[in-house]
N, C-alpha and C positions, 0 to 999 in steps of 0.2 A: 503494499500500500504505500509506504514512504517513497519508494523509488518511483512509482506512477505519479505520485503528488509532485515529486521534485521535477519529473519530465513535464508536467503541466506548468509548473512554474517557470520553466526555462522558455516556454513559448512567448513570453514577454507581454502577453496581455491578460494574464490571469493572476495578477498580484493580490486582488482582493480575496481573502481567505474564504469568505462564504461562497463566493462564485466559484472558486476553483474546487472547493469540496462538492458542489453540486455537479460540476462536469465530472468530478471524479466518480461519482455515484452513477451517472449515465454511462460512462466508459466501463465500469463493472458490469453494468447491465448488458451492454453490447458484448462483452467478453464471455459473459455467462451464456448468451443466446447463440453465438457463433461457434461455442465449443473449443475455442483455442486454449482454454486452460481447463483443468480437472474442475467439475463444477463444485464439489464440496469444499475446494480450496477457495474458490470465488465467494461462496458463502461465508467462509471464515473472514474473508477480506471485507465483506459487507459488515459482518458483526463487528469487526474491529473498528470500522469507520463509525458505526452506530454508537459504540461504547465511547469513543474519544470525541465524538462531535459536540460542540457547545450549542448547536443549532437544533431546537425541537422539531422544526419542520422537517429537517433532514433525517432525523431519527424515524419520523413518521413516514417519509417517503420510502426509506430502506425497509421498514416493516412491511408497508404494503407490497413493495416489490417482492419480497421474500415470501409473502402470503400467496401472490400469483405463481411463483415458481413451485412452491410447495404443493399447491392444489393439483398440480398437472405432473407431478413426478410418479413414477410406477409405484402401485400400490395405494395410491390416493383415489378417494371416490371420484368417478366420472361426473362432472356438473351435469345435472338434468337439463334436458332440452324439450320444450313443447314445440313440435313441428306439425306442419300441414302437408299431409300425403298428396300426391298428384290427383287422387280421387276426391279431395276435399275433406278428408277425415283427419281430425286432429288426434295425435298420439304422443306419448312421452317415453323418452329415452329409458327412464328408470323402470319401465314395465317390461323392458326386453331382457329377460334373464335366462332364456333357455339355451342360448348360443352366445359365443363371443361376438362383439360388434366391431365392425371396421367403419369408421365415420370418413366420408370424404367431403370436405367443404370445397366448393368451387364456384367459378364464374363461368357462365356459358360462353362469353365471348373470347375466353383465352385459347389460344391455338393449341397449347399443350393438353387442354382438357379431354378432347376426344381421343388422342393418343393415349392418355393415361387410362382412359375407359376401356379402350380396346385391350390394352395390356391387362387391366383388371379383370376383363371378362375371362381371360384364360384362367386366371387364379380362382375366380368365382366358380367356374365350371368344376374345377377340381376340388374345391372345399364347400360347395354349395350345401351339402347336408349338415355340415358343422359350423357354418359361419353366416352371420348376418351382416349384410352390407347395406349402408344407407348413404346415398349421395345426397347432399344438402346444398341446394341451390342458393347463393348469397346474392342473386340478382335482385336489384330493386324491383323489376317487373316480375311478379309471381308466375307470369305465363312464359316467360323467356326460355326456360329450360325444357319445356314440355314437348317440343319437336325432338329433341335429342333423347328424352326419356321415352318417348313413344316410338322410337325408331325400329323397335324389335330386337335390337343388338344386345340389349343388356337386360338381364333377368332379375335384378336386385330392386330394392326399394329406392324410390326418388322422393323426395320432400323439399319443401321451402322453408327458409328459415322465419317466415312470417313478419319480415322487416322489423325484427326485435334487435336493436342494436346491442342489447346485452350479450347476444351470442358471441359478438366479437370479444367482449371482456371475458366471458366464462371459459373460452378456449384460446384467448390470447392470440386471435387470429391477425396475423401481419402480412402474410403472404398466402396465396393460393395457387394451386391446389394445396390443401393441408390434409393429411391423413393422421387418423387417430385410432388407436387399437385398444379396445376395452375388453377385459376378460369376462367370463360368465358371471363373476360376482359383482360386476358393475364397477370394477376399479380399473384405473389406467394401467394397461400393460405397456404401451409405448406411445410417447408423444414428443415430437412428431414421429409417426411411423414412417417407414421407408416408402418411396414411390414403388408401384408394381414392379416386380422383379424378384430374383432369387433371395434378396435381403428381406423383402416383405414376406415372402413365402416362409422363410425360416421362423419370423416373429409370429406368423399365424399358427405354425405348427406347435409353438410353444403353448399356445393358449387353448388349442383344440383338445378335448378330453376324449 
């Protein structure tokens, strides 16, 4: 932490201690998310900054940040979602407990979306009896994804997020497509899960009983 603080000080425009510490907090957040350091080590760095900081607002920012990280770690409860199926029926994620669940948050307009769907179709055909897949459209237009969903190429569940902005916070959605694997007990198995391919297949095999 001290080395990072000194590096920020040397930039020449972060002489103010409070501003520099705030930038330090955001740097640690980016480091945690991009995986360039062992995550428990980054958490320890957060805790040290919180302990030493004279600024209550910074302590609160760190506490809230760690709460977000902890709620999506393996073994933590998957945040519940109320979703609207393509048929117009509302259902809740918490009620799906018979199989592990793979969530896919997507935007219809992304070029990579259909490519991932085609690759996911191969895995779904292989694990269909033991895996629930839910593709969640994050499109503002609740009808935007329906042509894709009704193409006949994909046999899993499609739903819309209901234009509920809390969904972004619940799953810390910053980039899409985003895959999340949930075990049969309703707990996070992998966040984010790998994109379709051998790595995702290995993760699925770990949670299928």
